[in-house]
C-alpha positions in Angstrom: -8.9 7.4 -6.1 -6.3 9.4 -8.0 -3.5 7.0 -8.9 -0.3 8.3 -10.6 1.5 6.3 -13.3 4.3 7.4 -15.5 4.8 7.7 -19.3 8.1 6.1 -20.3 7.8 5.2 -24.1 9.0 7.7 -26.6 5.9 6.9 -28.8 3.6 8.0 -25.9 5.5 11.3 -25.7 5.3 12.0 -29.5 1.6 11.1 -29.5 1.0 13.8 -27.0 3.2 16.3 -28.7 1.4 15.7 -32.1 -2.3 15.0 -31.1 -2.7 16.5 -27.6 -3.8 19.8 -26.4 -1.2 22.2 -25.0 -1.0 25.2 -22.8 2.0 27.4 -22.5 3.3 29.3 -19.4 6.6 31.1 -18.8 7.8 28.2 -16.8 6.5 25.1 -18.7 4.5 23.7 -21.5 1.7 21.2 -20.5 0.4 18.7 -23.0 -2.5 16.5 -22.3 -4.7 13.9 -23.9 -7.4 11.4 -22.7 -6.1 7.9 -22.2 -9.2 5.9 -21.2 -7.6 4.5 -18.0 -8.4 4.8 -14.4 -5.2 6.7 -13.7 -3.3 9.8 -14.8 0.0 9.0 -16.6 2.7 11.7 -16.2 5.9 12.4 -18.1 8.5 15.0 -17.5 10.9 16.5 -20.2 13.8 18.6 -19.0 16.3 19.4 -21.8 20.0 19.3 -21.4 20.0 23.0 -22.3 18.8 23.8 -18.8 22.1 22.7 -17.2 23.9 19.8 -15.8 22.4 16.7 -14.2 21.9 18.1 -10.8 20.0 21.2 -12.1 17.8 19.1 -14.3 17.0 16.7 -11.5 16.1 19.6 -9.2 13.7 21.0 -11.8 12.2 17.5 -12.3 11.8 17.0 -8.5 10.0 20.4 -8.2 7.7 19.5 -11.1 6.8 16.2 -9.5 6.1 17.8 -6.2 3.9 20.4 -7.7 1.9 17.7 -9.3 1.8 15.5 -6.1 0.4 18.2 -3.9 -2.3 19.2 -6.4 -3.2 15.6 -7.6 -6.5 15.4 -5.6 -7.8 18.3 -7.7 -7.3 16.5 -11.1 -9.7 14.4 -13.1 -8.5 10.9 -13.8 -7.9 9.3 -17.2 -5.4 11.7 -18.7 -1.9 11.5 -20.1 0.1 14.6 -19.1 3.5 15.7 -20.3 5.2 18.7 -18.7 8.1 20.3 -20.7 10.3 22.5 -18.5 11.5 25.9 -19.9 14.6 27.8 -18.9 12.7 29.9 -16.3 12.2 26.8 -14.2 15.8 26.7 -13.3 15.8 29.8 -11.1 12.1 30.3 -10.8 10.1 30.8 -7.7 8.3 27.6 -6.5 5.0 29.3 -5.8 4.9 31.0 -9.3 5.7 27.7 -10.9 2.8 26.1 -8.9 0.4 28.9 -10.0 1.5 28.6 -13.6 1.0 24.9 -13.7 -2.5 25.1 -12.1 -3.4 27.9 -14.5 -2.3 25.7 -17.5 -4.2 22.7 -16.2 -7.3 24.9 -15.7 -7.1 26.1 -19.4 -6.9 22.4 -20.5 -9.8 21.3 -18.4 -7.8 18.8 -16.3 -9.2 20.1 -12.9 -12.4 19.0 -11.3 
């Protein structure tokens, strides 16, 4: 069973930034680290540099949907943070999906 939880504490985000593995794509940066739990915990970071609130929320919704659709293919027990880059704002959904899956493949998150 692949249950999804969220990362909310600032310390969890900083732990991933400092000690986690990362993969960079033109659309996003993906950080990951094992958490020793039975679920994947996800966090999303979308900077104010990308635009106003409606633009940032659209990017965040797209990233959540990309993970939701592909979640059965992931191993459990990982903390994952996705940092959106400026190309996410006007980027093609299918290219973002392919970039995310490519980054997760490099990090060993896929089954």
